[in-house]
C-alpha angles and dihedrals in degrees: 000000000000119000115214106195115119112259131208092217139021118317113255133208130219131185121212115197133195121189124218120183141128132241122231093252132124109240114223102165100113090219122148090240097046119137114276091201112093112234096015128092134173093224102139103069098253091129087064088054089059092046091052091048091053088050092051091049091051094048095045093046089055090052101039092124091062098063138041126222134041132300116195125193124209118195 
């Protein structure tokens, strides 16, 4: 995501990262959104990291004219 606002100094870059992985656990919650992969469960909150990163990307994209430099997102 490239910002376009004029800057007083050099343009900078930043990388925002959100992890997504699964733990070697057997899910036995019975929830509609439970893991369908036997022996793997997203029990540690990393899926919320990805959701927050998507939110940050959406907000920053809508405001790209207010900053200069580059924001990169790693999922």
